C-alpha positions in Angstrom: 67.4 61.4 93.8 71.0 60.0 93.3 73.5 61.6 94.5 75.6 62.5 91.3 72.4 63.9 90.4 72.0 67.0 92.6 72.9 70.0 90.1 72.9 73.6 91.2 69.0 74.2 90.1 68.4 71.6 93.1 70.3 73.8 95.7 69.0 76.6 94.7 65.6 75.9 93.6 64.2 73.1 95.8 64.9 75.2 98.9 65.0 72.3 101.6 68.6 71.7 102.7 67.6 69.1 105.1 66.0 66.6 102.7 68.5 67.0 100.1 71.3 66.3 102.9 69.1 63.3 103.7 69.1 61.5 100.5 72.8 61.8 100.1 73.6 60.8 103.3 70.9 58.0 103.0 72.6 57.2 99.5 76.1 57.1 101.0 75.0 54.7 103.9 73.8 52.4 101.7 77.0 52.3 99.6 79.0 51.4 102.8 76.6 49.2 104.0 77.0 47.0 100.5 80.7 47.9 100.6 82.9 44.7 100.5 85.8 46.3 102.1 86.5 45.2 105.2 88.0 47.3 108.3 85.9 49.9 107.7 83.0 50.7 110.4 79.6 51.2 108.8 77.7 50.1 112.1 76.1 53.7 112.8 74.7 54.7 116.3 71.5 53.9 115.1 71.3 50.6 113.7 73.3 47.3 114.0 73.4 43.6 112.2 70.2 41.9 113.3 70.9 38.6 115.8 68.7 35.4 116.2 66.6 36.3 119.1 66.5 40.1 118.5 63.0 41.3 118.4 62.0 41.8 114.9 59.7 45.3 115.6 63.2 47.1 115.7 64.0 45.9 112.3 64.6 48.8 109.8 62.6 47.3 106.9 63.4 50.3 104.6 67.3 49.8 105.6 66.3 46.0 104.8 64.6 47.1 101.1 68.0 49.1 100.3 70.5 46.4 101.3 68.9 43.1 101.8 70.3 42.7 105.2 68.6 43.0 108.3 69.5 46.1 110.8 67.6 46.7 114.2 67.4 50.3 115.2 69.5 51.1 118.1 68.6 53.6 121.2 71.9 55.1 122.6 72.6 57.5 124.5 74.4 60.6 123.0 78.0 60.7 122.7 80.6 63.0 123.7 81.7 64.0 120.7 81.3 67.9 119.4 82.0 69.0 115.9 82.5 72.8 114.9 82.1 73.0 110.8 83.6 76.2 109.3 83.2 77.0 105.9 84.8 80.1 104.1 82.7 82.3 102.5 85.1 84.9 100.8 84.6 85.9 97.2 86.8 83.3 95.9 84.7 80.5 97.1 81.8 81.4 94.9 83.5 80.3 91.9 83.1 78.9 89.4 80.3 81.5 88.0 78.3 78.2 86.4 77.3 75.1 88.1 78.1 74.2 91.6 80.5 76.4 93.3 83.4 75.9 95.8 81.0 77.8 98.2 77.7 75.6 97.6 79.6 72.6 97.4 81.0 73.4 101.0 77.5 74.3 102.2 76.1 70.7 100.9 79.0 69.1 102.4 78.4 70.5 105.5 75.0 70.0 105.3 75.5 66.4 105.0 78.2 65.9 107.8 75.4 67.7 110.2 73.3 64.9 109.3 75.7 62.3 110.0 76.5 63.8 113.4 72.6 64.1 114.3 72.5 60.2 113.3 75.3 59.5 115.6 73.8 62.1 118.4 76.9 63.7 118.0 77.0 67.7 118.7 77.5 70.2 115.8 78.2 74.0 115.5 78.2 76.0 112.4 80.6 78.8 111.5 80.8 80.7 108.5 83.7 83.7 107.8 85.2 85.8 105.5 87.1 88.9 106.6 85.6 88.3 109.7 83.3 85.7 111.8 79.8 86.2 110.2 78.0 83.0 111.7 78.7 81.4 114.7 76.9 78.8 116.7 78.0 76.6 119.5 77.6 72.7 119.2 74.5 71.4 119.9 72.8 68.3 119.3 69.2 68.9 119.1 66.8 68.7 116.4 65.9 72.6 116.8 69.7 73.5 116.6 69.7 71.3 113.5 66.9 72.9 111.7 68.5 76.6 112.5 71.5 75.4 110.9 70.2 74.2 107.8 67.9 77.5 107.8 71.1 79.3 108.4 72.7 77.6 105.4 69.8 77.9 102.8 69.9 81.8 103.3 73.8 81.6 102.5 73.0 79.5 99.0 71.2 82.6 97.9 74.0 84.9 98.2 76.1 86.4 95.1 80.0 87.0 95.0 81.0 90.3 96.7 84.5 91.6 97.0 84.9 89.7 100.6 88.5 89.1 101.2 90.1 86.0 102.8 91.2 86.3 106.7 91.5 83.2 107.2 94.4 83.6 109.9 92.9 85.9 112.1 89.5 83.6 111.9 91.0 80.6 112.9 92.5 82.1 115.9 89.7 83.4 116.9 87.4 80.4 116.4 90.3 78.3 118.2 88.9 80.4 121.5 85.6 79.9 121.1 85.1 76.2 120.8 85.4 74.0 123.5 88.6 72.2 124.0 88.9 68.7 122.5 86.5 69.2 119.7 86.3 67.8 115.7 87.3 71.1 113.3 86.1 70.8 110.1 87.3 73.5 107.7 86.1 73.7 104.0 88.3 76.2 102.0 90.3 77.1 99.0 93.0 78.0 101.3 93.7 81.3 98.4 95.0 83.6 101.3 98.6 82.6 101.3 98.4 81.6 97.7 97.1 85.0 96.2 99.6 86.8 98.4 102.6 84.8 97.6 103.1 84.3 101.4 104.7 81.4 102.8 102.1 79.3 105.1 103.4 80.0 108.5 101.2 82.4 109.6 98.2 79.9 108.5 99.8 77.0 110.6 100.3 78.8 113.3 96.9 79.5 113.5 96.2 75.7 112.9 98.9 74.7 115.2 96.3 77.1 118.1 93.9 74.9 117.4 95.7 71.8 117.8 97.3 73.1 121.1 93.7 73.4 122.5 93.5 69.6 121.6 91.1 69.9 118.9 91.3 67.2 116.1 91.3 68.9 112.2 90.4 68.0 109.0 90.7 70.0 106.3 88.9 69.7 103.0 90.8 71.8 100.2 88.2 73.0 97.7 89.1 74.0 94.1 87.7 73.9 90.6 89.3 71.2 88.8 89.4 73.1 85.1 90.6 76.1 86.1 91.8 76.7 89.2 94.1 73.1 89.2 94.7 72.8 85.4 93.9 76.3 84.3 92.7 75.1 81.3 91.0 77.9 79.0 90.4 79.0 75.7 93.4 79.7 73.8 92.9 83.5 73.4 93.5 86.6 75.4 91.2 86.7 78.7 90.4 89.5 81.3 90.7 88.4 84.4 89.3 89.7 87.3 90.4 89.3 91.2 86.8 88.5 93.0 88.1 89.3 96.2 90.4 92.9 95.4 88.6 94.3 92.0 92.1 93.7 90.5 92.0 93.4 86.6 94.4 92.2 84.1 94.8 91.0 80.8 96.4 87.6 79.2 96.4 84.7 77.3 96.4 81.9 79.7 98.3 79.4 77.5 101.2 81.2 78.3 101.4 80.8 81.9 99.6 77.5 82.2 102.6 75.2 82.8 104.3 77.6 85.3 100.8 78.3 87.3 100.8 74.6 87.4 103.5 73.6 88.9 102.8 76.6 91.4 99.4 74.9 92.3 101.1 71.7 92.4 104.1 72.8 94.6 101.7 75.2 96.9 99.3 71.9 97.7 102.1 69.4 98.5 103.6 72.0 100.9 100.0 72.2 102.4 99.9 68.5 102.3 103.2 68.0 103.7 102.8 70.7 106.8 99.6 68.9 107.9 101.3 65.7 108.0 103.4 67.4 110.5 101.3 68.9 112.7 98.9 65.6 112.5 96.1 67.2 110.7 93.8 65.4 108.5 93.9 66.8 104.7 91.9 66.3 101.6 92.4 67.5 98.3 88.6 68.0 97.2 88.0 68.8 93.5 84.2 69.5 92.7 84.1 67.1 89.9 84.6 64.1 92.3 81.4 64.8 94.3 80.8 64.1 97.8 81.4 60.9 98.7 85.0 60.9 98.9 84.6 63.9 101.6 82.0 62.2 103.8 84.0 59.1 103.7 87.1 61.2 104.6 85.1 62.6 107.7 83.4 59.1 108.9 86.9 58.0 109.0 88.2 60.5 110.9 85.4 60.6 113.4 86.2 56.6 113.9 89.9 57.6 114.8 88.5 59.3 117.4 86.1 57.3 119.2 
């Protein structure tokens, strides 16, 4: 299954997130091994290029079939990296209602990152939150732990949107005190809490600074739907909008507000990116239309910086 071919029905009906994540990651790794770019590490802990004199019994023939290059399997001790993956499960993350929504995209991305962490023999944990922390696992590197996390994520994929508000600030403060210092923290969220409430970003960055104070390295994937949430691209007619988190309803013609909305969204995202730069937090605008590869590549770059 090619990476770009994964659709909502694959996630919801295939029923095995582990296999889907493995297929995506294998395609991603193959692309890295074939990449002509220099200065980017594609040598995973479990493989290295074959050198003359190496035992042929350790050659990975499946990888050779995909890359036309010889790689030998490596057997190293676990690294000391711990990674906690955080997923926002508030109602706004279940948009759009058709196709892959932001929450499903985040779950699939998280599953792929966990697959990469397991390949690197790193420890990984998962936190899912909305108004409160709904699921929190400590970072471990065992196959049993990986299967448990995938099982929990598969259950989340079956959930429908309910009126669950975003409590990002409160939960980030709580998470900061629940994970070991010097961890990698990966956050998937649309960061709509402050945008929707017309507040400044000081509170959210105070919570992120709490993570940085505890010596965590943070990377944020700001997940958004391109067409509606970024461009406010709706048909030129009156629409009935319902706030999925509060239930508030209103009617308007999107074309009358599209320019104002786009300007505000662009300003909001630029402000987040600027503040992330000031706090030395990695930040990536992640749209559903661009697929998973940019997310995995950004995560891998962040991991390589930490080693």
